[in-house]
C-alpha positions as CSV (number, residue, x, y, z in Angstrom):
1,X,-69.0,-5.4,-18.6
2,X,-70.6,-6.3,-15.3
3,X,-71.3,-4.1,-12.3
4,X,-68.0,-2.4,-11.0
5,X,-66.5,-4.1,-8.0
6,X,-66.1,-2.2,-4.8
7,X,-62.6,-1.8,-3.4
8,X,-62.9,-4.7,-0.9
9,X,-64.0,-7.1,-3.7
10,X,-61.2,-6.0,-6.0
11,X,-58.6,-6.5,-3.2
12,X,-60.0,-9.9,-2.4
13,X,-59.7,-11.0,-6.0
14,X,-56.2,-9.7,-6.2
15,X,-55.3,-11.8,-3.2
16,X,-57.0,-14.9,-4.7
17,X,-55.0,-14.4,-7.9
18,X,-51.7,-14.1,-6.0
19,X,-52.5,-17.1,-3.9
20,X,-52.5,-19.2,-7.1
21,X,-49.9,-17.4,-9.2
22,X,-47.6,-15.7,-6.6
23,X,-46.8,-13.0,-9.2
24,X,-49.3,-10.6,-10.7
25,X,-48.8,-8.1,-13.5
26,X,-50.8,-4.9,-13.6
27,X,-52.1,-5.5,-17.1
28,X,-53.5,-8.9,-16.0
29,X,-55.1,-7.5,-12.9
30,X,-56.7,-4.7,-15.0
31,X,-58.3,-7.4,-17.3
32,X,-59.3,-9.5,-14.3
33,X,-61.0,-6.7,-12.5
34,X,-62.2,-4.7,-15.5
35,X,-60.8,-1.5,-14.1
36,X,-58.1,1.1,-14.8
37,X,-54.4,0.9,-14.1
38,X,-54.6,3.7,-11.7
39,X,-57.3,1.8,-9.6
40,X,-55.2,-1.3,-9.6
41,X,-52.1,0.6,-8.4
42,X,-54.1,2.1,-5.6
43,X,-55.3,-1.4,-4.6
44,X,-51.8,-2.8,-4.7
45,X,-50.5,0.1,-2.5
46,X,-53.3,-0.6,0.0
47,X,-52.5,-4.3,0.1
48,X,-48.8,-3.6,0.4
49,X,-49.4,-1.4,3.4
50,X,-51.3,-4.3,4.9
51,X,-48.3,-6.5,4.4
52,X,-50.1,-8.9,2.0
53,X,-47.9,-8.2,-1.0
54,X,-44.9,-6.3,-2.3
55,X,-45.2,-4.1,-5.3
56,X,-42.7,-4.7,-8.1
57,X,-41.9,-3.2,-11.5
58,X,-45.2,-3.6,-13.3
59,X,-47.0,-5.6,-10.7
60,X,-46.7,-7.3,-7.4
61,X,-45.5,-10.5,-5.6
62,X,-47.2,-12.3,-2.8
63,X,-45.5,-11.9,0.6
64,X,-44.7,-15.5,1.7
65,X,-43.4,-16.0,5.2
66,X,-41.0,-18.7,6.3
67,X,-41.0,-18.7,10.1
68,X,-39.1,-21.9,10.7
69,X,-36.0,-23.7,9.3
70,X,-36.8,-26.8,7.2
71,X,-34.7,-29.9,7.7
72,X,-31.7,-30.1,5.4
73,X,-33.0,-33.3,3.6
74,X,-36.4,-31.7,3.1
75,X,-34.8,-28.7,1.4
76,X,-32.4,-30.8,-0.7
77,X,-35.3,-32.6,-2.3
78,X,-36.9,-29.3,-3.6
79,X,-35.8,-28.1,-7.1
80,X,-32.6,-30.2,-7.2
81,X,-31.9,-29.6,-10.9
82,X,-32.2,-25.9,-10.5
83,X,-29.9,-26.0,-7.5
84,X,-27.2,-28.0,-9.4
85,X,-27.3,-25.6,-12.3
86,X,-27.2,-22.5,-10.0
87,X,-24.3,-24.0,-8.1
88,X,-22.3,-24.6,-11.2
89,X,-22.8,-21.1,-12.5
90,X,-22.1,-19.5,-9.2
91,X,-18.9,-21.5,-8.8
92,X,-17.8,-20.4,-12.3
93,X,-17.6,-16.8,-11.0
94,X,-14.8,-17.8,-8.6
95,X,-11.3,-17.0,-10.1
96,X,-8.0,-18.6,-9.4
97,X,-6.4,-17.1,-6.3
98,X,-9.8,-16.1,-4.8
99,X,-10.6,-16.5,-1.1
100,X,-14.3,-17.2,-0.9
101,X,-16.9,-17.4,1.9
102,X,-19.7,-19.8,1.3
103,X,-22.5,-20.4,3.9
104,X,-24.7,-23.3,4.7
105,X,-27.6,-24.5,2.5
106,X,-28.5,-27.0,-0.2
107,X,-27.8,-24.6,-3.1
108,X,-24.4,-23.6,-1.7
109,X,-23.6,-27.3,-1.3
110,X,-23.9,-27.5,-5.1
111,X,-21.6,-24.5,-5.4
112,X,-18.9,-26.4,-3.3
113,X,-19.4,-29.5,-5.5
114,X,-18.8,-27.4,-8.6
115,X,-15.6,-25.7,-7.7
116,X,-12.9,-27.0,-10.0
117,X,-10.3,-29.4,-8.5
118,X,-6.6,-28.5,-8.4
119,X,-7.4,-24.8,-8.4
120,X,-5.8,-22.1,-6.2
121,X,-9.1,-21.2,-4.7
122,X,-9.5,-21.1,-0.9
123,X,-12.9,-21.6,0.7
124,X,-14.1,-20.8,4.2
125,X,-17.5,-22.3,5.0
126,X,-19.8,-23.3,7.8
127,X,-21.5,-25.9,5.6
128,X,-20.6,-29.1,7.3
129,X,-22.8,-31.3,5.1
130,X,-21.0,-30.1,1.9
131,X,-17.6,-30.4,3.6
132,X,-18.2,-34.1,4.3
133,X,-19.5,-34.8,0.9
134,X,-16.7,-33.2,-1.1
135,X,-13.9,-34.7,1.1
136,X,-10.5,-34.1,-0.6
137,X,-11.8,-31.6,-3.1
138,X,-8.6,-30.5,-4.6
139,X,-8.7,-26.9,-3.3
140,X,-8.0,-25.3,0.1
141,X,-11.1,-25.8,2.2
142,X,-11.5,-24.5,5.7
143,X,-14.5,-25.4,8.0
144,X,-15.5,-22.7,10.5
145,X,-15.6,-23.8,14.1
146,X,-18.7,-23.3,16.3
147,X,-21.8,-24.8,17.6
148,X,-23.4,-27.5,15.5
149,X,-26.7,-26.6,14.0
150,X,-28.5,-30.0,13.4
151,X,-31.3,-28.7,11.1
152,X,-29.0,-27.0,8.6
153,X,-26.0,-29.3,9.2
154,X,-23.8,-26.3,9.8
155,X,-21.8,-24.4,12.4
156,X,-22.6,-21.0,13.9
157,X,-22.0,-19.0,17.1
158,X,-19.1,-17.3,18.8
159,X,-16.3,-19.5,17.5
160,X,-17.5,-19.3,13.9
161,X,-17.6,-15.5,14.1
162,X,-14.2,-15.3,15.6
163,X,-12.8,-17.4,12.8
164,X,-14.4,-15.1,10.2
165,X,-12.9,-12.0,11.9
166,X,-9.4,-13.3,11.0
167,X,-10.1,-13.4,7.2
168,X,-11.0,-11.1,4.4
169,X,-12.5,-12.7,1.3
170,X,-12.5,-11.7,-2.3
171,X,-16.0,-12.9,-2.9
172,X,-18.8,-14.5,-0.9
173,X,-21.5,-16.8,-2.2
174,X,-24.6,-16.9,0.0
175,X,-27.6,-19.1,-0.1
176,X,-30.8,-17.6,1.4
177,X,-34.3,-18.8,2.3
178,X,-36.0,-15.6,1.0
179,X,-35.3,-12.6,-1.2
180,X,-37.4,-9.6,-1.9
181,X,-36.9,-5.9,-2.9
182,X,-38.4,-4.6,0.3
183,X,-37.1,-7.1,2.9
184,X,-33.8,-8.0,1.2
185,X,-32.2,-11.4,1.8
186,X,-33.4,-13.4,4.8
187,X,-32.8,-16.6,6.6
188,X,-34.8,-18.4,9.3
189,X,-32.4,-18.4,12.2
190,X,-30.4,-15.7,14.0
191,X,-27.4,-18.1,14.3
192,X,-27.0,-18.4,10.5
193,X,-27.8,-14.7,10.0
194,X,-24.9,-13.7,12.3
195,X,-22.5,-15.9,10.3
196,X,-23.8,-14.5,6.9
197,X,-23.6,-10.9,8.0
198,X,-20.1,-11.4,9.2
199,X,-19.2,-13.0,5.8
200,X,-20.6,-10.1,3.9
201,X,-18.9,-7.6,6.2
202,X,-15.5,-9.3,5.6
203,X,-15.8,-9.5,1.8
204,X,-13.8,-7.0,-0.2
205,X,-15.4,-7.9,-3.6
206,X,-18.6,-9.3,-5.0
207,X,-21.6,-10.4,-2.9
208,X,-23.3,-13.2,-4.8
209,X,-26.7,-14.6,-3.9
210,X,-27.4,-18.2,-5.2
211,X,-31.1,-19.1,-4.8
212,X,-33.7,-20.7,-7.0
213,X,-36.7,-18.7,-8.2
214,X,-39.0,-20.1,-5.5
215,X,-37.2,-17.9,-3.0
216,X,-38.4,-14.7,-4.6
217,X,-41.0,-13.0,-2.5
218,X,-40.3,-15.2,0.5
219,X,-39.6,-13.3,3.7
220,X,-37.9,-15.2,6.6
221,X,-37.1,-14.1,10.1
222,X,-33.7,-12.5,9.9
223,X,-32.3,-10.1,7.3
224,X,-28.7,-10.7,6.2
225,X,-28.4,-8.1,3.5
226,X,-30.5,-5.4,1.8
227,X,-30.9,-5.7,-2.0
228,X,-28.5,-2.8,-2.3
229,X,-25.7,-4.9,-0.7
230,X,-26.0,-7.6,-3.4
231,X,-23.9,-7.5,-6.6
232,X,-25.0,-10.6,-8.4
233,X,-28.1,-12.8,-8.1
234,X,-27.8,-16.3,-9.7
235,X,-31.1,-18.0,-10.2
236,X,-33.1,-20.2,-12.6
237,X,-34.9,-19.3,-15.8
238,X,-38.3,-19.5,-14.1
239,X,-37.5,-16.2,-12.4
240,X,-40.0,-13.4,-13.1
241,X,-38.6,-11.3,-16.0
242,X,-40.0,-8.0,-14.6
243,X,-38.1,-8.6,-11.3
244,X,-34.8,-8.6,-13.3
245,X,-35.6,-4.9,-14.1
246,X,-36.4,-4.2,-10.5
247,X,-33.1,-5.7,-9.3
248,X,-31.1,-3.9,-12.0
249,X,-32.5,-0.6,-10.7
250,X,-30.8,-1.5,-7.4
251,X,-27.5,-2.4,-9.1
252,X,-28.0,-6.1,-9.0
253,X,-27.0,-8.2,-12.0
254,X,-29.2,-11.3,-12.5
255,X,-27.7,-14.4,-14.0
256,X,-30.2,-17.1,-15.2
257,X,-29.5,-20.8,-15.7
258,X,-31.4,-23.2,-17.8
259,X,-32.1,-26.6,-16.4
260,X,-32.7,-28.1,-19.9
261,X,-29.0,-28.9,-20.2
262,X,-28.6,-30.2,-16.6
263,X,-29.1,-33.9,-16.0
264,X,-29.8,-35.4,-12.6
């Protein structure tokens, strides 16, 4: 065993580890730093207070900021198989007779593609891109009015909010750009955040978040829901197992999809 590291050295190594792995378990950090669990926990608390990480059940995740909204095509090319599988599972949670809110995004586009045709499901969405792709989908499909958002290929603003105020949904399925225990579910623009918050407010039943595992630990600009407002989180099998326990403590059921059975 070498010379014990001083606090600044330990914290620097923790940050270096997280920069590579994004997720760190206390046991792994104890081995890396050759120190006690109590010391590691104190270092994690210090780093969390500095806004560098967020402590989780048995470890920590790196705080990753998303301060701008990527172009739709750019997002669509990231983790496409995971998004297709997540979309299919999220869509399977919709029951005949349900009225459902679905927001914009590449994962929620896959939800809309996966809703079974000739069902008695009614969808209200601001997702223009998906609406154009699915065409005559075989279920009732309403597009919210509002101001066109070119980067996300969606609608938002006063008219979209006024449309939502006329409807109550049985479920909502929401795509987000970031999700964490501390900061909840976040998106990069206020326009989209207003629409999503209105959807959640007007939902009588389950609030379902559909997002791939890369969104865990990411914090964007505008919160749309705290973790306690979420009922179900649909994500892929790469999701950190210890985070499932953290979410369960907040009443969130995590559903994992396997991409092994999904073909592009």
